[in-house]
C-alpha positions in Angstrom: -0.1 -0.1 -0.1 1.5 3.4 -1.0 1.4 6.1 1.4 2.0 9.4 -0.2 1.5 12.9 0.9 -1.8 13.2 2.7 -4.0 16.1 3.6 -3.1 18.0 6.9 -6.4 16.9 8.4 -7.2 14.0 10.7 -7.7 10.6 9.0 -10.4 9.3 11.7 -11.7 12.5 13.2 -13.6 10.3 15.8 -13.2 10.1 19.5 -9.7 8.8 20.6 -11.0 5.6 22.2 -7.9 3.4 22.7 -7.6 0.5 20.2 -10.6 1.2 18.1 -10.1 1.6 14.5 -6.4 0.8 14.6 -6.2 -2.6 13.3 -7.2 -3.2 9.8 -8.1 -7.0 10.6 -9.0 -7.0 14.5 -11.6 -4.6 16.4 -10.7 -3.4 19.8 -12.6 -6.3 21.3 -10.7 -8.9 19.5 -13.5 -9.8 16.8 -12.7 -10.2 13.2 -13.2 -6.9 11.5 -15.6 -6.7 8.6 -13.9 -6.7 5.0 -15.7 -6.0 1.8 -14.5 -7.8 -1.5 -14.7 -5.9 -4.9 -17.8 -7.6 -6.6 -17.5 -5.7 -9.8 -16.4 -1.9 -10.3 -19.8 -0.6 -11.5 -19.0 2.9 -10.7 -15.5 4.9 -11.1 -15.4 8.3 -9.2 -12.8 11.3 -10.0 -12.3 13.3 -7.3 -11.6 16.8 -9.6 -9.8 18.3 -6.6 -10.6 19.4 -2.9 -10.9 23.1 -3.7 -14.3 24.5 -3.4 -15.9 28.0 -3.5 -17.5 27.5 0.0 -16.4 25.8 3.0 -19.5 23.9 4.5 -19.5 23.2 8.3 -20.0 19.6 7.7 -17.9 18.8 4.8 -16.5 15.3 5.3 -13.3 16.1 3.4 -13.3 19.8 4.4 -13.2 21.1 0.9 -12.7 24.9 0.9 -11.3 28.0 -1.2 -7.8 26.9 0.4 -7.7 23.2 1.0 -6.1 21.9 -2.1 -4.8 18.6 -0.3 -6.2 16.8 -3.4 -5.1 18.9 -6.4 -7.0 19.2 -9.9 -7.0 16.0 -11.7 -6.1 16.5 -15.4 -7.9 15.4 -18.6 -5.0 13.2 -19.2 -5.3 11.6 -15.7 -9.0 10.9 -16.5 -8.2 9.4 -20.1 -5.9 7.0 -18.6 -8.4 5.6 -16.3 -11.3 5.4 -19.0 -8.5 3.5 -21.1 -8.0 0.9 -18.3 -11.8 0.4 -18.0 -12.0 -0.1 -21.8 -8.7 -2.3 -22.0 -9.8 -4.4 -19.1 -13.5 -4.6 -20.4 -14.6 -3.7 -16.9 -18.3 -3.4 -16.1 -18.2 0.2 -15.2 -21.6 1.7 -16.2 -21.2 5.0 -14.4 -18.5 7.6 -14.2 -18.8 10.0 -11.2 -17.4 13.4 -10.5 -17.0 14.9 -7.3 -14.7 17.5 -5.4 -14.5 19.9 -3.9 -16.4 21.6 -6.5 -16.0 19.8 -9.9 -16.6 22.9 -11.9 -13.7 24.7 -10.4 -11.4 22.3 -12.4 -10.5 23.9 -15.3 -10.5 20.5 -17.2 -13.7 19.6 -16.1 -15.7 19.9 -19.4 -13.3 18.0 -21.2 -13.5 15.0 -18.6 -17.1 15.1 -18.7 -17.0 14.9 -22.5 -14.3 12.0 -22.4 -16.4 9.9 -20.1 -19.7 10.7 -22.1 -17.9 9.7 -25.5 -17.0 6.3 -24.1 -20.7 5.4 -23.6 -20.9 5.7 -19.7 -23.4 7.1 -17.6 -22.1 10.3 -15.9 -22.8 11.7 -12.7 -21.6 15.3 -11.4 -21.9 16.4 -8.0 -22.2 20.1 -7.7 -23.3 23.0 -5.6 -24.6 24.7 -8.8 -23.2 27.9 -7.9 -20.8 30.3 -9.7 -18.1 27.9 -10.5 -20.8 25.8 -12.8 -22.5 28.9 -14.2 -19.5 30.3 -15.4 -19.3 27.5 -18.1 -22.5 29.0 -19.5 -23.1 27.9 -23.2 -20.4 25.2 -23.4 -22.0 23.4 -20.6 -25.4 23.9 -22.2 -24.1 22.1 -25.3 -22.9 19.3 -23.4 -26.4 18.7 -22.1 -28.1 19.2 -25.2 -25.8 16.7 -26.9 -26.1 14.0 -24.2 -29.4 14.4 -22.6 -30.3 11.6 -20.1 -26.8 10.2 -20.1 -25.5 13.1 -18.0 -27.0 13.8 -14.3 -26.2 16.9 -12.2 -26.9 16.1 -8.5 -27.0 19.4 -6.9 -26.7 19.6 -2.9 -29.4 21.1 -1.1 -28.6 20.4 2.6 -32.2 20.6 3.5 -35.7 21.2 2.4 -35.3 24.9 4.4 -33.5 27.7 3.3 -32.3 28.4 7.3 -30.6 25.0 7.4 -29.2 25.1 4.1 -27.6 28.6 4.5 -26.5 27.5 8.2 -24.4 24.9 6.5 -23.3 26.7 3.4 -23.3 30.2 4.2 -25.7 33.2 3.9 -27.2 33.4 0.6 -26.0 30.1 -0.7 -29.7 28.9 -1.1 -30.5 31.8 -3.6 -27.4 30.9 -5.5 -28.2 27.1 -5.6 -31.6 27.7 -6.8 -30.3 30.1 -9.5 -28.2 27.2 -10.8 -31.1 24.6 -10.6 -33.3 27.0 -12.6 -30.7 27.3 -15.1 -30.1 23.7 -15.4 -34.3 22.9 -15.6 -34.2 25.5 -18.5 -31.5 23.8 -20.4 -33.4 20.4 -20.0 -30.6 18.8 -17.9 -31.3 15.9 -16.0 -31.4 16.8 -12.2 -31.1 14.8 -9.0 -30.8 16.4 -5.4 -28.5 15.4 -2.4 -30.0 16.4 0.9 -29.5 15.5 4.5 -31.9 14.2 6.6 -32.1 15.7 10.1 -31.9 13.5 13.1 -35.3 14.4 14.3 -36.8 13.8 10.9 -38.0 10.5 9.6 -37.2 9.7 5.9 -40.9 9.8 5.1 -41.1 13.5 6.6 -38.3 14.5 4.6 -39.1 13.2 1.4 -42.7 14.9 1.7 -41.1 18.1 2.5 -38.7 18.3 -0.3 -41.5 17.0 -2.5 -43.5 20.0 -1.5 -40.6 22.4 -2.1 -39.8 21.0 -5.5 -43.7 21.3 -6.6 -43.5 25.0 -5.1 -40.3 25.8 -7.1 -41.4 23.8 -10.4 -38.5 21.4 -10.0 -39.1 18.2 -11.8 -37.4 15.8 -9.5 -39.2 12.9 -7.7 -38.7 13.3 -3.8 -40.0 9.5 -3.5 -37.4 8.1 -5.6 -34.2 7.5 -3.7 -32.0 7.8 -6.8 -33.7 11.3 -7.7 -33.6 12.5 -4.2 -30.6 11.1 -2.3 -30.9 11.7 1.6 -27.5 11.1 3.4 -27.3 10.5 7.1 -25.9 13.4 9.4 -22.3 13.1 8.9 -20.8 13.5 12.8 -17.1 13.2 12.7 -17.0 13.1 16.6 -19.7 10.7 17.1 -18.8 7.7 18.9 -19.6 4.8 16.4 -19.5 1.1 16.6 -16.8 -1.0 14.8 -18.2 -3.3 12.3 -17.4 -7.0 13.1 -17.9 -10.0 10.7 -20.8 -11.1 12.7 -22.5 -7.8 12.2 -23.7 -8.7 8.7 -25.8 -11.2 10.2 -27.1 -9.2 13.4 -27.9 -6.2 11.0 -29.1 -8.3 8.1 -26.8 -6.3 5.8 -24.5 -7.9 3.1 -21.0 -6.7 2.2 -22.2 -6.6 -1.4 -24.4 -3.6 -0.4 -21.5 -1.4 0.5 -20.2 1.2 -1.8 -16.7 -0.3 -1.9 -18.1 -3.7 -3.1 -19.0 -1.9 -6.4 -16.8 1.4 -6.6 -13.2 3.0 -6.4 -12.1 6.7 -6.7 -9.1 8.3 -8.3 -7.5 11.2 -6.5 -4.3 13.1 -7.1 -2.6 14.1 -3.9 -0.7 17.4 -3.5 3.1 16.8 -4.3 2.6 13.0 -5.4 3.9 11.7 -8.6 0.7 10.9 -10.2 -2.9 9.7 -9.3 -3.8 6.8 -7.3 -7.2 4.7 -6.6 -8.7 4.8 -3.2 -11.5 2.8 -1.9 -14.2 5.2 -1.2 -15.3 8.5 -1.7 -15.4 9.3 2.1 -12.0 8.5 3.2 -9.4 10.2 0.4 -7.0 11.3 3.1 -6.4 8.0 5.1 -3.6 6.2 3.6 -4.9 2.6 4.6 -7.8 3.3 1.8 -5.3 3.9 -0.8 -5.3 0.8 -2.8 -2.9 1.3 -5.8 -2.1 3.6 -9.0 -4.2 1.0 -11.4 -7.7 -0.2 -11.3 -6.4 -3.7 -11.5 -4.5 -3.1 -8.6 -7.2 -1.7 -6.7 -9.4 -4.6 -7.2 -8.7 -5.9 -3.6 -10.6 -6.3 -0.3 -11.3 -3.4 2.0 -11.2 -3.5 5.8 -13.9 -1.3 7.4 -11.7 0.4 9.7 -13.1 3.9 9.7 -16.2 5.5 11.7 -17.6 6.4 8.2 -17.9 2.9 7.2 -20.2 2.4 10.0 -22.0 5.7 10.3 -22.6 6.2 6.5 -22.5 2.9 4.9 -23.3 -0.1 7.1 -25.6 1.7 9.7 -26.5 4.9 7.5 -27.4 2.4 4.5 -26.2 5.3 2.1 -24.4 5.4 -1.2 -22.8 8.1 -3.3 -23.7 6.3 -6.6 -26.8 6.5 -8.6 
């Protein structure tokens, strides 16, 4: 496992409980730690860079206007991994772009075009603010040319302006809706990524988002989990349990349901010689989740040795893919 230049941020950010989330094979109580085999590479993510036009309070990789721990991927980086998919005849149906804010990357439209030209379904995660809007007509043409093959998943942290702006900054709600209205006018395929507050049931949250979408004339089906993705609260300081092999039966979950059973992510670290493949979109800074420089080398089992593995995936039941 390669260990190159990492983020200045802590890798676990959870409570410092002695022995927990330390051994990749054994939990603190001596149980066998849960592991997930790669079933098939269905989704390949590209982290276009950790720079973002805003700094959200709960951002799990602490993207901001100054955090360049993950530097911009280039179009050549993207093309090389897309070539690996083609040459290896991998069953990759979806290419995802995340950040940071992907539309800050100067090569983003070229990368989107490369992925679309390869016949992949493409998902781009964005806050739909000024970095996206600056591409204007060029992005409009890409939308017009590729229709339902390209999806924009826009972040709305909550169905209320107050909660959204509390997370993303005053005025963020209006800017996001300006972008959403533009995307709708261009005929883009839109999905929404929101959060479900701890005091809300999923049904309550979906019904409230449905009312919002109807009021704003946004053609997104809030009942469809693929159209409105509701993520659990990400609480880096929360005391979460370690996941053992026995947990699969106890929780009635399967390792094949986990993101790392069907996806990987490409990142380029600041100061590194080149991009690498990591196990998960949620843990790009943790060296134990850096797998290899190639997709073939990254087709290995992943130990669930991070609080986010429990909080987000196993217990939260969430996935970043469409």
